[in-house]
N, C-alpha and C positions, 0 to 999 in steps of 0.2 A: 504494499501497500505506501500509496506515494501521499509527505504531509500537505504538498498544496491539494493536491485534489482532495485531501480532509476537510482543508481551509474554507475550499469552495463549498463542499457540502455544509461547510457550518455556519458559513456567509449566505446561502440557499434556507437555509432554517429559518434564520434571523430575520430574511427581507422578505419570504416569501415569494420571487420571484425571480427568474431570471438575468432579465435586464435589469432590473436595482442589482444580484447579486454582480451583475456585468461590470457595471457602474461604479461598485463598492473595488472592487478587485482589482478597476482601469486595464480590463481585455475584453473583447465583445463577447454579446451573447451567444456565439454559435460555438466559438472557445469553452464556455462556462457546461455549455450541454455537451461538447463533442468529451471534453471530461469528464461529466458526470458518468455520460453513456464507460468510457474507457474504467472509471471505479468498480462499475458495479459488475463490467466483467472479470476485474482483477478477484474482484471477491465474491461474486457467482451468486447474489443477492438481488432484488431489483430495491433500489434505494429509492428511483423516481417516478412517480405516473403522474400520465397528462390527464387533468379537468379542464373541459372545455377550451380555454384558451392556454391554459396557464399550466403548471407542472403543480404537486403536491408531494411529501417526503409517503413512503408507506412506514407502517411499524419499523421496519427494519433501518428505514433510513431515518428517521427521529433517534432512534437506539444509536446506529452509526455518529449523527452530529452532536449527540450528546459526548460520546466516547470524544471524538472528535474536539471540544470543546476543553474535555482534560487532557488530552495529549497537548494542546495549544498550552494551556497552562503548565502543563511539564517543560513545557520546552523553553516558554519564557524563563521560568525559575531556573534552570539548566543556562540557559545563557546570560541570566544574573547574576549565576556563580560564577560563571568563567571571565566574567567582565569586572568580576574581585579580583582574580589573581591576575587579568591584562593590566590594571591599573595599576599592580601591585604591593597590592592588600594582600596581608596575608595574617591564617585567623591561628596560629600558633606562635607564640613570641615565650624565649627562654631565657633566664638569665641564671646567674651566682651567683651569692653575696657569701662575705663573712656571716658568722652569728650575730654579732654586733650590728652592720651593717644592716643587715634582716629586720633586726628588732627597728633600728627606725625607719627605714623607708617602707618597707616590703606592705606594712600598713594601710598608708598613704596610696600605694599603686596600685591595691587592689582594689580598691574603689574607683581608682581610675580607669582601672581597666574594666570592671563593670560599665561607664558610659561607651564602649565599645558592642556594639552587639555582634555575638557570635567569635568572638577575642578569645582565646584558652590562653592560660599565662601559666608558666613550671618556673618556680620556684627553686635550686638547686643550694646547695651551701657545700662548700668544698672540703673535703677529708683533708686533716691537716699531713702534712710533709706528703701526701700520694694527690697526682695528677684527675683520680675518679672525679664527678660529680654525682654525689648521690639524692636523689629526687629529696626535696624537703614540703614542698609546697606547690599542690596543681587547683585551678582554679578555673572555671569559664564564666560565663556574667549572670546565669543561677544560682551559683554555690558561693558564695562571699561566705567569708567568718563573720557570725553573729557576736563574738567575744573577743577580744584583744589577744593577739597571740603568746602571750608572754615570753621569759626565757624557756631554753631549751633546758632540760637535762645538761651536766656537763658530760655524762658518760655519751649524748649523744650528739656532742660538740664534736667529741676525740675521732 
């Protein structure tokens, strides 16, 4: 199934005429009719029937038009997601802190992270004398702490 043909079907469901659909999609009425016939052939079900001088969707056509609307919504969401990456946005930020710096800086940073929808923030502390970073705090905008973090135990800092 071609997405463009599904868009034509959805537009026909909204506009109720081939001429109005063609005008909305900036194509000719014969192109709309041709694409609808091709779609019907592809899926093997009659989607449109003639009624007088116009057409109307069959029950299958109405169901496919509803599905086409869902597909259009999903496609828009996918395009929005990829646009985020095209613009250079990242959804995950990772930072390493010494425990003393984390105690001062991290609570304020977590509240700023909350203002950015969909951002995940990982905080790590450095293990003394090693290069390994250990996960210390992970948050998303929906999981901010309700109490202050307080000091970590000396065993956790070692």
